[in-house]
Biopython code that builds the backbone (N, CA, C, O; Angstrom):
import numpy as np
from Bio.PDB.StructureBuilder import StructureBuilder

atoms = [
    (1, "MET", "N", (-186.688, -95.759, 33.625)),
    (1, "MET", "CA", (-187.989, -95.871, 34.228)),
    (1, "MET", "C", (-187.969, -96.788, 35.434)),
    (1, "MET", "O", (-188.982, -96.927, 36.119)),
    (2, "GLY", "N", (-186.855, -97.407, 35.703)),
    (2, "GLY", "CA", (-186.749, -98.314, 36.826)),
    (2, "GLY", "C", (-187.137, -97.701, 38.147)),
    (2, "GLY", "O", (-187.635, -98.401, 39.029)),
    (3, "GLU", "N", (-186.915, -96.382, 38.309)),
    (3, "GLU", "CA", (-187.274, -95.743, 39.568)),
    (3, "GLU", "C", (-188.784, -95.656, 39.759)),
    (3, "GLU", "O", (-189.246, -95.434, 40.878)),
    (4, "ILE", "N", (-189.554, -95.825, 38.705)),
    (4, "ILE", "CA", (-191.011, -95.764, 38.808)),
    (4, "ILE", "C", (-191.587, -97.109, 39.257)),
    (4, "ILE", "O", (-192.562, -97.139, 40.008)),
    (5, "THR", "N", (-191.002, -98.211, 38.809)),
    (5, "THR", "CA", (-191.604, -99.526, 39.047)),
    (5, "THR", "C", (-191.296, -100.137, 40.408)),
    (5, "THR", "O", (-192.100, -100.921, 40.912)),
    (6, "SER", "N", (-190.200, -99.817, 40.999)),
    (6, "SER", "CA", (-189.737, -100.325, 42.292)),
    (6, "SER", "C", (-189.398, -101.814, 42.271)),
    (6, "SER", "O", (-189.297, -102.424, 43.335)),
    (7, "ILE", "N", (-189.222, -102.409, 41.112)),
    (7, "ILE", "CA", (-188.757, -103.795, 41.019)),
    (7, "ILE", "C", (-187.240, -103.752, 40.899)),
    (7, "ILE", "O", (-186.705, -103.172, 39.954)),
    (8, "ASP", "N", (-186.553, -104.358, 41.846)),
    (8, "ASP", "CA", (-185.093, -104.388, 41.830)),
    (8, "ASP", "C", (-184.645, -105.644, 41.089)),
    (8, "ASP", "O", (-184.445, -106.700, 41.689)),
    (9, "VAL", "N", (-184.492, -105.509, 39.782)),
    (9, "VAL", "CA", (-184.170, -106.654, 38.929)),
    (9, "VAL", "C", (-182.843, -107.306, 39.325)),
    (9, "VAL", "O", (-182.788, -108.532, 39.423)),
    (10, "PRO", "N", (-181.774, -106.541, 39.557)),
    (10, "PRO", "CA", (-180.520, -107.196, 39.967)),
    (10, "PRO", "C", (-180.666, -107.973, 41.282)),
    (10, "PRO", "O", (-180.096, -109.054, 41.429)),
    (11, "ARG", "N", (-181.415, -107.434, 42.223)),
    (11, "ARG", "CA", (-181.595, -108.134, 43.495)),
    (11, "ARG", "C", (-182.435, -109.402, 43.304)),
    (11, "ARG", "O", (-182.155, -110.433, 43.914)),
    (12, "LEU", "N", (-183.451, -109.322, 42.467)),
    (12, "LEU", "CA", (-184.281, -110.501, 42.190)),
    (12, "LEU", "C", (-183.457, -111.585, 41.494)),
    (12, "LEU", "O", (-183.606, -112.771, 41.786)),
    (13, "THR", "N", (-182.597, -111.172, 40.581)),
    (13, "THR", "CA", (-181.700, -112.110, 39.912)),
    (13, "THR", "C", (-180.739, -112.733, 40.923)),
    (13, "THR", "O", (-180.487, -113.937, 40.884)),
    (14, "ALA", "N", (-180.204, -111.914, 41.825)),
    (14, "ALA", "CA", (-179.297, -112.423, 42.857)),
    (14, "ALA", "C", (-180.015, -113.413, 43.782)),
    (14, "ALA", "O", (-179.421, -114.396, 44.224)),
    (15, "MET", "N", (-181.282, -113.151, 44.070)),
    (15, "MET", "CA", (-182.061, -114.093, 44.874)),
    (15, "MET", "C", (-182.179, -115.431, 44.145)),
    (15, "MET", "O", (-182.047, -116.491, 44.759)),
    (16, "GLY", "N", (-182.423, -115.380, 42.858)),
    (16, "GLY", "CA", (-182.487, -116.606, 42.060)),
    (16, "GLY", "C", (-181.176, -117.367, 42.102)),
    (16, "GLY", "O", (-181.162, -118.594, 42.196)),
    (17, "ASP", "N", (-180.061, -116.625, 42.032)),
    (17, "ASP", "CA", (-178.744, -117.265, 42.106)),
    (17, "ASP", "C", (-178.526, -117.908, 43.474)),
    (17, "ASP", "O", (-177.997, -119.016, 43.563)),
    (18, "ALA", "N", (-178.934, -117.214, 44.543)),
    (18, "ALA", "CA", (-178.777, -117.751, 45.900)),
    (18, "ALA", "C", (-179.621, -119.012, 46.086)),
    (18, "ALA", "O", (-179.169, -119.982, 46.696)),
    (19, "VAL", "N", (-180.831, -118.996, 45.564)),
    (19, "VAL", "CA", (-181.700, -120.178, 45.663)),
    (19, "VAL", "C", (-181.094, -121.327, 44.862)),
    (19, "VAL", "O", (-181.176, -122.482, 45.279)),
    (20, "GLN", "N", (-180.490, -121.024, 43.724)),
    (20, "GLN", "CA", (-179.822, -122.048, 42.918)),
    (20, "GLN", "C", (-178.683, -122.690, 43.709)),
    (20, "GLN", "O", (-178.468, -123.898, 43.616)),
    (21, "GLU", "N", (-177.957, -121.889, 44.483)),
    (21, "GLU", "CA", (-176.877, -122.431, 45.322)),
    (21, "GLU", "C", (-177.433, -123.398, 46.366)),
    (21, "GLU", "O", (-176.808, -124.415, 46.667)),
    (22, "VAL", "N", (-178.594, -123.086, 46.911)),
    (22, "VAL", "CA", (-179.239, -123.985, 47.871)),
    (22, "VAL", "C", (-179.553, -125.328, 47.196)),
    (22, "VAL", "O", (-179.349, -126.389, 47.786)),
    (23, "ALA", "N", (-180.045, -125.271, 45.967)),
    (23, "ALA", "CA", (-180.325, -126.504, 45.230)),
    (23, "ALA", "C", (-179.050, -127.322, 45.063)),
    (23, "ALA", "O", (-179.076, -128.548, 45.179)),
    (24, "GLY", "N", (-177.953, -126.660, 44.796)),
    (24, "GLY", "CA", (-176.672, -127.358, 44.668)),
    (24, "GLY", "C", (-176.254, -128.032, 45.970)),
    (24, "GLY", "O", (-175.750, -129.156, 45.964)),
    (25, "ARG", "N", (-176.467, -127.335, 47.087)),
    (25, "ARG", "CA", (-176.140, -127.943, 48.386)),
    (25, "ARG", "C", (-177.019, -129.159, 48.641)),
    (25, "ARG", "O", (-176.543, -130.171, 49.155)),
    (26, "LEU", "N", (-178.298, -129.070, 48.287)),
    (26, "LEU", "CA", (-179.190, -130.219, 48.454)),
    (26, "LEU", "C", (-178.745, -131.397, 47.584)),
    (26, "LEU", "O", (-178.813, -132.549, 48.011)),
    (27, "ASP", "N", (-178.292, -131.105, 46.373)),
    (27, "ASP", "CA", (-177.767, -132.159, 45.497)),
    (27, "ASP", "C", (-176.573, -132.854, 46.148)),
    (27, "ASP", "O", (-176.468, -134.080, 46.129)),
    (28, "ARG", "N", (-175.666, -132.046, 46.729)),
    (28, "ARG", "CA", (-174.489, -132.630, 47.373)),
    (28, "ARG", "C", (-174.881, -133.467, 48.593)),
    (28, "ARG", "O", (-174.297, -134.523, 48.841)),
    (29, "LEU", "N", (-175.866, -132.993, 49.347)),
    (29, "LEU", "CA", (-176.349, -133.772, 50.492)),
    (29, "LEU", "C", (-176.950, -135.097, 50.036)),
    (29, "LEU", "O", (-176.700, -136.145, 50.633)),
    (30, "ALA", "N", (-177.741, -135.035, 48.973)),
    (30, "ALA", "CA", (-178.364, -136.261, 48.451)),
    (30, "ALA", "C", (-177.298, -137.256, 47.994)),
    (30, "ALA", "O", (-177.423, -138.460, 48.215)),
    (31, "ALA", "N", (-176.260, -136.744, 47.361)),
    (31, "ALA", "CA", (-175.189, -137.622, 46.880)),
    (31, "ALA", "C", (-174.441, -138.277, 48.041)),
    (31, "ALA", "O", (-173.913, -139.379, 47.896)),
    (32, "GLY", "N", (-174.394, -137.605, 49.184)),
    (32, "GLY", "CA", (-173.683, -138.138, 50.335)),
    (32, "GLY", "C", (-174.474, -139.147, 51.146)),
    (32, "GLY", "O", (-173.918, -139.778, 52.044)),
    (33, "VAL", "N", (-175.729, -139.311, 50.860)),
    (33, "VAL", "CA", (-176.580, -140.220, 51.632)),
    (33, "VAL", "C", (-176.145, -141.673, 51.443)),
    (33, "VAL", "O", (-176.309, -142.484, 52.354)),
    (34, "ASP", "N", (-175.600, -142.012, 50.288)),
    (34, "ASP", "CA", (-175.173, -143.388, 50.036)),
    (34, "ASP", "C", (-174.249, -143.914, 51.131)),
    (34, "ASP", "O", (-174.315, -145.089, 51.491)),
    (35, "GLY", "N", (-173.411, -143.067, 51.646)),
    (35, "GLY", "CA", (-172.469, -143.483, 52.675)),
    (35, "GLY", "C", (-173.107, -143.748, 54.025)),
    (35, "GLY", "O", (-172.461, -144.320, 54.903)),
    (36, "LEU", "N", (-174.333, -143.356, 54.210)),
    (36, "LEU", "CA", (-174.981, -143.542, 55.502)),
    (36, "LEU", "C", (-175.394, -144.983, 55.769)),
    (36, "LEU", "O", (-175.562, -145.361, 56.928)),
    (37, "THR", "N", (-175.562, -145.789, 54.740)),
    (37, "THR", "CA", (-176.039, -147.157, 54.941)),
    (37, "THR", "C", (-175.068, -147.963, 55.796)),
    (37, "THR", "O", (-175.484, -148.900, 56.478)),
    (38, "HIS", "N", (-173.795, -147.619, 55.774)),
    (38, "HIS", "CA", (-172.794, -148.355, 56.543)),
    (38, "HIS", "C", (-172.738, -147.892, 57.994)),
    (38, "HIS", "O", (-172.094, -148.542, 58.818)),
    (39, "GLN", "N", (-173.383, -146.806, 58.317)),
    (39, "GLN", "CA", (-173.374, -146.310, 59.689)),
    (39, "GLN", "C", (-174.403, -147.011, 60.563)),
    (39, "GLN", "O", (-174.546, -146.676, 61.739)),
    (40, "ALA", "N", (-175.106, -147.959, 60.017)),
    (40, "ALA", "CA", (-176.141, -148.663, 60.769)),
    (40, "ALA", "C", (-175.563, -149.775, 61.640)),
    (40, "ALA", "O", (-176.262, -150.300, 62.506)),
    (41, "GLU", "N", (-174.331, -150.136, 61.430)),
    (41, "GLU", "CA", (-173.732, -151.220, 62.201)),
    (41, "GLU", "C", (-173.801, -150.897, 63.695)),
    (41, "GLU", "O", (-173.392, -149.819, 64.127)),
    (42, "GLY", "N", (-174.312, -151.825, 64.457)),
    (42, "GLY", "CA", (-174.392, -151.651, 65.900)),
    (42, "GLY", "C", (-175.644, -150.940, 66.371)),
    (42, "GLY", "O", (-175.805, -150.705, 67.569)),
    (43, "ALA", "N", (-176.528, -150.593, 65.456)),
    (43, "ALA", "CA", (-177.778, -149.926, 65.856)),
    (43, "ALA", "C", (-178.694, -150.941, 66.532)),
    (43, "ALA", "O", (-178.575, -152.144, 66.303)),
    (44, "ILE", "N", (-179.588, -150.459, 67.345)),
    (44, "ILE", "CA", (-180.533, -151.315, 68.065)),
    (44, "ILE", "C", (-181.512, -151.937, 67.068)),
    (44, "ILE", "O", (-182.092, -151.241, 66.236)),
    (45, "GLN", "N", (-181.687, -153.270, 67.165)),
    (45, "GLN", "CA", (-182.622, -153.952, 66.274)),
    (45, "GLN", "C", (-184.020, -153.362, 66.432)),
    (45, "GLN", "O", (-184.466, -153.091, 67.546)),
    (46, "GLY", "N", (-184.694, -153.169, 65.326)),
    (46, "GLY", "CA", (-186.025, -152.581, 65.328)),
    (46, "GLY", "C", (-186.000, -151.081, 65.072)),
    (46, "GLY", "O", (-187.013, -150.485, 64.706)),
    (47, "SER", "N", (-184.848, -150.488, 65.265)),
    (47, "SER", "CA", (-184.706, -149.056, 64.988)),
    (47, "SER", "C", (-184.697, -148.846, 63.475)),
    (47, "SER", "O", (-184.283, -149.734, 62.730)),
    (48, "VAL", "N", (-185.148, -147.686, 63.020)),
    (48, "VAL", "CA", (-185.109, -147.414, 61.574)),
    (48, "VAL", "C", (-183.681, -147.260, 61.091)),
    (48, "VAL", "O", (-183.434, -147.194, 59.887)),
    (49, "THR", "N", (-182.742, -147.202, 62.017)),
    (49, "THR", "CA", (-181.336, -147.099, 61.614)),
    (49, "THR", "C", (-180.607, -148.429, 61.722)),
    (49, "THR", "O", (-179.388, -148.469, 61.555)),
    (50, "CYS", "N", (-181.324, -149.529, 61.999)),
    (50, "CYS", "CA", (-180.649, -150.824, 62.079)),
    (50, "CYS", "C", (-180.199, -151.265, 60.689)),
    (50, "CYS", "O", (-180.645, -150.734, 59.671)),
    (51, "GLU", "N", (-179.313, -152.239, 60.676)),
    (51, "GLU", "CA", (-178.661, -152.640, 59.423)),
    (51, "GLU", "C", (-179.629, -153.025, 58.318)),
    (51, "GLU", "O", (-179.397, -152.672, 57.162)),
    (52, "TRP", "N", (-180.703, -153.733, 58.628)),
    (52, "TRP", "CA", (-181.611, -154.175, 57.571)),
    (52, "TRP", "C", (-182.521, -153.045, 57.081)),
    (52, "TRP", "O", (-183.011, -153.100, 55.953)),
    (53, "ALA", "N", (-182.756, -152.011, 57.917)),
    (53, "ALA", "CA", (-183.672, -150.936, 57.529)),
    (53, "ALA", "C", (-182.958, -149.718, 56.947)),
    (53, "ALA", "O", (-183.552, -148.957, 56.184)),
    (54, "MET", "N", (-181.698, -149.533, 57.303)),
    (54, "MET", "CA", (-180.993, -148.312, 56.901)),
    (54, "MET", "C", (-180.931, -148.105, 55.386)),
    (54, "MET", "O", (-181.098, -146.970, 54.938)),
    (55, "PRO", "N", (-180.700, -149.133, 54.582)),
    (55, "PRO", "CA", (-180.679, -148.882, 53.127)),
    (55, "PRO", "C", (-181.987, -148.276, 52.610)),
    (55, "PRO", "O", (-181.962, -147.354, 51.795)),
    (56, "ALA", "N", (-183.117, -148.785, 53.073)),
    (56, "ALA", "CA", (-184.406, -148.244, 52.615)),
    (56, "ALA", "C", (-184.610, -146.823, 53.115)),
    (56, "ALA", "O", (-185.091, -145.959, 52.381)),
    (57, "VAL", "N", (-184.243, -146.587, 54.366)),
    (57, "VAL", "CA", (-184.372, -145.234, 54.925)),
    (57, "VAL", "C", (-183.471, -144.275, 54.149)),
    (57, "VAL", "O", (-183.874, -143.159, 53.821)),
    (58, "SER", "N", (-182.253, -144.720, 53.862)),
    (58, "SER", "CA", (-181.307, -143.885, 53.112)),
    (58, "SER", "C", (-181.825, -143.571, 51.719)),
    (58, "SER", "O", (-181.753, -142.432, 51.256)),
    (59, "MET", "N", (-182.350, -144.603, 51.056)),
    (59, "MET", "CA", (-182.874, -144.383, 49.696)),
    (59, "MET", "C", (-184.042, -143.405, 49.727)),
    (59, "MET", "O", (-184.160, -142.554, 48.846)),
    (60, "ASN", "N", (-184.902, -143.520, 50.727)),
    (60, "ASN", "CA", (-186.045, -142.614, 50.841)),
    (60, "ASN", "C", (-185.557, -141.180, 51.098)),
    (60, "ASN", "O", (-186.047, -140.228, 50.491)),
    (61, "TRP", "N", (-184.606, -141.048, 51.989)),
    (61, "TRP", "CA", (-184.053, -139.726, 52.305)),
    (61, "TRP", "C", (-183.390, -139.127, 51.067)),
    (61, "TRP", "O", (-183.571, -137.946, 50.772)),
    (62, "GLN", "N", (-182.624, -139.939, 50.349)),
    (62, "GLN", "CA", (-181.966, -139.465, 49.135)),
    (62, "GLN", "C", (-182.999, -139.027, 48.090)),
    (62, "GLN", "O", (-182.852, -137.981, 47.459)),
    (63, "TYR", "N", (-184.025, -139.831, 47.921)),
    (63, "TYR", "CA", (-185.094, -139.504, 46.973)),
    (63, "TYR", "C", (-185.735, -138.156, 47.338)),
    (63, "TYR", "O", (-185.942, -137.305, 46.473)),
    (64, "ASN", "N", (-186.042, -137.977, 48.619)),
    (64, "ASN", "CA", (-186.662, -136.720, 49.059)),
    (64, "ASN", "C", (-185.742, -135.530, 48.852)),
    (64, "ASN", "O", (-186.191, -134.471, 48.411)),
    (65, "LEU", "N", (-184.466, -135.686, 49.162)),
    (65, "LEU", "CA", (-183.514, -134.591, 48.953)),
    (65, "LEU", "C", (-183.382, -134.247, 47.469)),
    (65, "LEU", "O", (-183.322, -133.073, 47.103)),
    (66, "GLU", "N", (-183.336, -135.272, 46.620)),
    (66, "GLU", "CA", (-183.218, -135.024, 45.180)),
    (66, "GLU", "C", (-184.432, -134.273, 44.645)),
    (66, "GLU", "O", (-184.301, -133.367, 43.822)),
    (67, "HIS", "N", (-185.605, -134.655, 45.118)),
    (67, "HIS", "CA", (-186.812, -133.970, 44.646)),
    (67, "HIS", "C", (-186.926, -132.555, 45.225)),
    (67, "HIS", "O", (-187.402, -131.640, 44.552)),
    (68, "LEU", "N", (-186.496, -132.386, 46.447)),
    (68, "LEU", "CA", (-186.473, -131.039, 47.022)),
    (68, "LEU", "C", (-185.501, -130.163, 46.245)),
    (68, "LEU", "O", (-185.809, -129.011, 45.941)),
    (69, "ALA", "N", (-184.331, -130.702, 45.922)),
    (69, "ALA", "CA", (-183.354, -129.953, 45.124)),
    (69, "ALA", "C", (-183.946, -129.555, 43.780)),
    (69, "ALA", "O", (-183.740, -128.438, 43.307)),
    (70, "SER", "N", (-184.677, -130.469, 43.173)),
    (70, "SER", "CA", (-185.312, -130.181, 41.884)),
    (70, "SER", "C", (-186.341, -129.055, 42.019)),
    (70, "SER", "O", (-186.388, -128.148, 41.188)),
    (71, "ASP", "N", (-187.159, -129.120, 43.065)),
    (71, "ASP", "CA", (-188.154, -128.070, 43.292)),
    (71, "ASP", "C", (-187.495, -126.717, 43.551)),
    (71, "ASP", "O", (-187.944, -125.690, 43.041)),
    (72, "VAL", "N", (-186.427, -126.726, 44.348)),
    (72, "VAL", "CA", (-185.721, -125.485, 44.663)),
    (72, "VAL", "C", (-185.074, -124.923, 43.402)),
    (72, "VAL", "O", (-185.109, -123.715, 43.168)),
    (73, "ARG", "N", (-184.481, -125.805, 42.585)),
    (73, "ARG", "CA", (-183.864, -125.375, 41.318)),
    (73, "ARG", "C", (-184.913, -124.745, 40.399)),
    (73, "ARG", "O", (-184.653, -123.731, 39.751)),
    (74, "GLU", "N", (-186.096, -125.355, 40.349)),
    (74, "GLU", "CA", (-187.181, -124.817, 39.518)),
    (74, "GLU", "C", (-187.600, -123.431, 40.028)),
    (74, "GLU", "O", (-187.837, -122.517, 39.238)),
    (75, "PHE", "N", (-187.687, -123.286, 41.350)),
    (75, "PHE", "CA", (-188.040, -121.991, 41.931)),
    (75, "PHE", "C", (-186.983, -120.935, 41.584)),
    (75, "PHE", "O", (-187.325, -119.790, 41.286)),
    (76, "ALA", "N", (-185.709, -121.318, 41.621)),
    (76, "ALA", "CA", (-184.637, -120.393, 41.244)),
    (76, "ALA", "C", (-184.824, -119.933, 39.801)),
    (76, "ALA", "O", (-184.639, -118.758, 39.486)),
    (77, "GLY", "N", (-185.188, -120.857, 38.940)),
    (77, "GLY", "CA", (-185.442, -120.494, 37.538)),
    (77, "GLY", "C", (-186.608, -119.533, 37.405)),
    (77, "GLY", "O", (-186.578, -118.621, 36.578)),
    (78, "HIS", "N", (-187.644, -119.737, 38.224)),
    (78, "HIS", "CA", (-188.790, -118.815, 38.197)),
    (78, "HIS", "C", (-188.387, -117.420, 38.656)),
    (78, "HIS", "O", (-188.840, -116.425, 38.090)),
    (79, "LEU", "N", (-187.545, -117.340, 39.674)),
    (79, "LEU", "CA", (-187.081, -116.030, 40.138)),
    (79, "LEU", "C", (-186.285, -115.319, 39.049)),
    (79, "LEU", "O", (-186.486, -114.132, 38.792)),
    (80, "ARG", "N", (-185.386, -116.055, 38.419)),
    (80, "ARG", "CA", (-184.588, -115.442, 37.346)),
    (80, "ARG", "C", (-185.461, -115.024, 36.166)),
    (80, "ARG", "O", (-185.260, -113.958, 35.584)),
    (81, "GLN", "N", (-186.431, -115.872, 35.819)),
    (81, "GLN", "CA", (-187.330, -115.533, 34.714)),
    (81, "GLN", "C", (-188.173, -114.318, 35.064)),
    (81, "GLN", "O", (-188.408, -113.459, 34.215)),
    (82, "ALA", "N", (-188.631, -114.239, 36.312)),
    (82, "ALA", "CA", (-189.407, -113.076, 36.744)),
    (82, "ALA", "C", (-188.572, -111.807, 36.623)),
    (82, "ALA", "O", (-189.073, -110.773, 36.182)),
    (83, "ALA", "N", (-187.311, -111.879, 37.011)),
    (83, "ALA", "CA", (-186.428, -110.718, 36.894)),
    (83, "ALA", "C", (-186.299, -110.289, 35.436)),
    (83, "ALA", "O", (-186.385, -109.102, 35.122)),
    (84, "ALA", "N", (-186.092, -111.256, 34.551)),
    (84, "ALA", "CA", (-185.972, -110.947, 33.125)),
    (84, "ALA", "C", (-187.278, -110.379, 32.580)),
    (84, "ALA", "O", (-187.263, -109.438, 31.786)),
    (85, "ASP", "N", (-188.399, -110.942, 32.999)),
    (85, "ASP", "CA", (-189.704, -110.459, 32.539)),
    (85, "ASP", "C", (-189.975, -109.041, 33.024)),
    (85, "ASP", "O", (-190.464, -108.204, 32.266)),
    (86, "TYR", "N", (-189.653, -108.767, 34.302)),
    (86, "TYR", "CA", (-189.849, -107.410, 34.829)),
    (86, "TYR", "C", (-188.994, -106.409, 34.059)),
    (86, "TYR", "O", (-189.449, -105.318, 33.716)),
    (87, "HIS", "N", (-187.744, -106.801, 33.793)),
    (87, "HIS", "CA", (-186.859, -105.895, 33.060)),
    (87, "HIS", "C", (-187.403, -105.628, 31.662)),
    (87, "HIS", "O", (-187.443, -104.483, 31.212)),
    (88, "GLU", "N", (-187.820, -106.686, 30.979)),
    (88, "GLU", "CA", (-188.360, -106.537, 29.622)),
    (88, "GLU", "C", (-189.617, -105.658, 29.631)),
    (88, "GLU", "O", (-189.776, -104.784, 28.779)),
    (89, "ALA", "N", (-190.495, -105.895, 30.588)),
    (89, "ALA", "CA", (-191.727, -105.095, 30.671)),
    (89, "ALA", "C", (-191.403, -103.637, 30.961)),
    (89, "ALA", "O", (-192.047, -102.736, 30.422)),
    (90, "ASP", "N", (-190.409, -103.400, 31.810)),
    (90, "ASP", "CA", (-190.023, -102.042, 32.146)),
    (90, "ASP", "C", (-189.456, -101.305, 30.927)),
    (90, "ASP", "O", (-189.774, -100.139, 30.692)),
    (91, "VAL", "N", (-188.621, -101.995, 30.163)),
    (91, "VAL", "CA", (-188.041, -101.403, 28.953)),
    (91, "VAL", "C", (-189.144, -101.091, 27.943)),
    (91, "VAL", "O", (-189.156, -100.017, 27.342)),
    (92, "GLU", "N", (-190.063, -102.025, 27.762)),
    (92, "GLU", "CA", (-191.166, -101.805, 26.821)),
    (92, "GLU", "C", (-192.072, -100.663, 27.274)),
    (92, "GLU", "O", (-192.498, -99.845, 26.459)),
    (93, "ALA", "N", (-192.364, -100.608, 28.567)),
    (93, "ALA", "CA", (-193.226, -99.535, 29.080)),
    (93, "ALA", "C", (-192.556, -98.180, 28.907)),
    (93, "ALA", "O", (-193.196, -97.198, 28.532)),
    (94, "GLU", "N", (-191.259, -98.144, 29.185)),
    (94, "GLU", "CA", (-190.541, -96.878, 29.018)),
    (94, "GLU", "C", (-190.600, -96.413, 27.566)),
    (94, "GLU", "O", (-190.811, -95.229, 27.303)),
    (95, "ALA", "N", (-190.418, -97.328, 26.634)),
    (95, "ALA", "CA", (-190.470, -96.975, 25.210)),
    (95, "ALA", "C", (-191.861, -96.467, 24.832)),
    (95, "ALA", "O", (-191.985, -95.490, 24.095)),
    (96, "ARG", "N", (-192.916, -97.131, 25.338)),
    (96, "ARG", "CA", (-194.285, -96.684, 25.024)),
    (96, "ARG", "C", (-194.579, -95.305, 25.612)),
    (96, "ARG", "O", (-195.202, -94.462, 24.967)),
    (97, "VAL", "N", (-194.125, -95.093, 26.836)),
    (97, "VAL", "CA", (-194.367, -93.800, 27.481)),
    (97, "VAL", "C", (-193.660, -92.695, 26.706)),
    (97, "VAL", "O", (-194.246, -91.649, 26.425)),
    (98, "LYS", "N", (-192.408, -92.931, 26.368)),
    (98, "LYS", "CA", (-191.655, -91.913, 25.627)),
    (98, "LYS", "C", (-192.263, -91.671, 24.246)),
    (98, "LYS", "O", (-192.260, -90.542, 23.755)),
    (99, "ALA", "N", (-192.785, -92.727, 23.620)),
    (99, "ALA", "CA", (-193.375, -92.600, 22.287)),
    (99, "ALA", "C", (-194.753, -91.952, 22.325)),
    (99, "ALA", "O", (-195.276, -91.543, 21.289)),
    (100, "SER", "N", (-195.341, -91.858, 23.508)),
    (100, "SER", "CA", (-196.700, -91.305, 23.605)),
    (100, "SER", "C", (-196.738, -89.826, 23.221)),
    (100, "SER", "O", (-197.769, -89.313, 22.785)),
    (101, "GLY", "N", (-195.616, -89.158, 23.385)),
    (101, "GLY", "CA", (-195.570, -87.749, 23.021)),
    (101, "GLY", "C", (-196.200, -86.823, 24.039)),
    (101, "GLY", "O", (-196.209, -85.611, 23.824)),
    (102, "HIS", "N", (-196.716, -87.328, 25.117)),
    (102, "HIS", "CA", (-197.326, -86.488, 26.150)),
    (102, "HIS", "C", (-196.261, -85.566, 26.739)),
    (102, "HIS", "O", (-195.154, -86.012, 27.042)),
    (103, "PRO", "N", (-196.590, -84.279, 26.904)),
    (103, "PRO", "CA", (-195.597, -83.312, 27.392)),
    (103, "PRO", "C", (-194.985, -83.688, 28.748)),
    (103, "PRO", "O", (-193.824, -83.367, 29.003)),
    (104, "ALA", "N", (-195.738, -84.354, 29.610)),
    (104, "ALA", "CA", (-195.211, -84.725, 30.916)),
    (104, "ALA", "C", (-194.064, -85.714, 30.809)),
    (104, "ALA", "O", (-193.248, -85.831, 31.723)),
    (105, "PHE", "N", (-194.002, -86.429, 29.686)),
    (105, "PHE", "CA", (-192.974, -87.455, 29.549)),
    (105, "PHE", "C", (-191.835, -87.035, 28.635)),
    (105, "PHE", "O", (-191.005, -87.858, 28.249)),
    (106, "ARG", "N", (-191.796, -85.767, 28.291)),
    (106, "ARG", "CA", (-190.671, -85.246, 27.527)),
    (106, "ARG", "C", (-189.587, -84.813, 28.509)),
    (106, "ARG", "O", (-189.889, -84.513, 29.664)),
    (107, "PRO", "N", (-188.335, -84.776, 28.071)),
    (107, "PRO", "CA", (-187.280, -84.318, 28.979)),
    (107, "PRO", "C", (-187.663, -82.975, 29.612)),
    (107, "PRO", "O", (-188.055, -82.040, 28.915)),
    (108, "GLY", "N", (-187.546, -82.896, 30.901)),
    (108, "GLY", "CA", (-187.900, -81.691, 31.632)),
    (108, "GLY", "C", (-189.392, -81.535, 31.845)),
    (108, "GLY", "O", (-189.837, -80.507, 32.356)),
    (109, "GLY", "N", (-190.176, -82.538, 31.463)),
    (109, "GLY", "CA", (-191.634, -82.447, 31.561)),
    (109, "GLY", "C", (-192.207, -82.836, 32.897)),
    (109, "GLY", "O", (-193.425, -82.793, 33.074)),
    (110, "GLY", "N", (-191.380, -83.213, 33.838)),
    (110, "GLY", "CA", (-191.877, -83.492, 35.178)),
    (110, "GLY", "C", (-192.121, -84.940, 35.493)),
    (110, "GLY", "O", (-192.479, -85.256, 36.627)),
    (111, "ALA", "N", (-191.946, -85.844, 34.543)),
    (111, "ALA", "CA", (-192.203, -87.257, 34.823)),
    (111, "ALA", "C", (-190.927, -87.999, 35.219)),
    (111, "ALA", "O", (-190.965, -89.215, 35.411)),
    (112, "GLY", "N", (-189.814, -87.307, 35.345)),
    (112, "GLY", "CA", (-188.582, -87.925, 35.769)),
    (112, "GLY", "C", (-187.851, -88.712, 34.699)),
    (112, "GLY", "O", (-186.991, -89.532, 35.020)),
    (113, "LEU", "N", (-188.168, -88.486, 33.450)),
    (113, "LEU", "CA", (-187.487, -89.219, 32.371)),
    (113, "LEU", "C", (-186.306, -88.464, 31.864)),
    (113, "LEU", "O", (-185.617, -88.931, 30.958)),
]
sb = StructureBuilder()
sb.init_structure("model")
sb.init_model(0)
sb.init_chain("A")
sb.init_seg("    ")
for serial, (resi, resn, name, xyz) in enumerate(atoms, 1):
    if name == "N":
        sb.init_residue(resn, " ", resi, " ")
    sb.init_atom(name, np.array(xyz, "f"), 0.0, 1.0, " ", f" {name:<3s}", serial, name[0])
structure = sb.get_structure()
């Protein structure tokens, strides 16, 4: 019955996997922020990248990246769950249609089953 619904479950699942990879990249970026605090040496005083301000800026940036990664990871889970839900609903609908006994849904009855 998949041809009736037009939901591409494998593609939706693959989208969830791709979004999950983005979350992983964000996690790696967040983990690398710690090394930025030492790059402030020689910065102009008063700049947000000066030695006394860089640790706070780095911590804020790391915090934001970690939370963005979490949000993206959650979205990936929603995509995967949606794919599973669509598949389950499609299987259940197909079973109900076939069980209905309507002549249009019998093999050769014109409903494409």
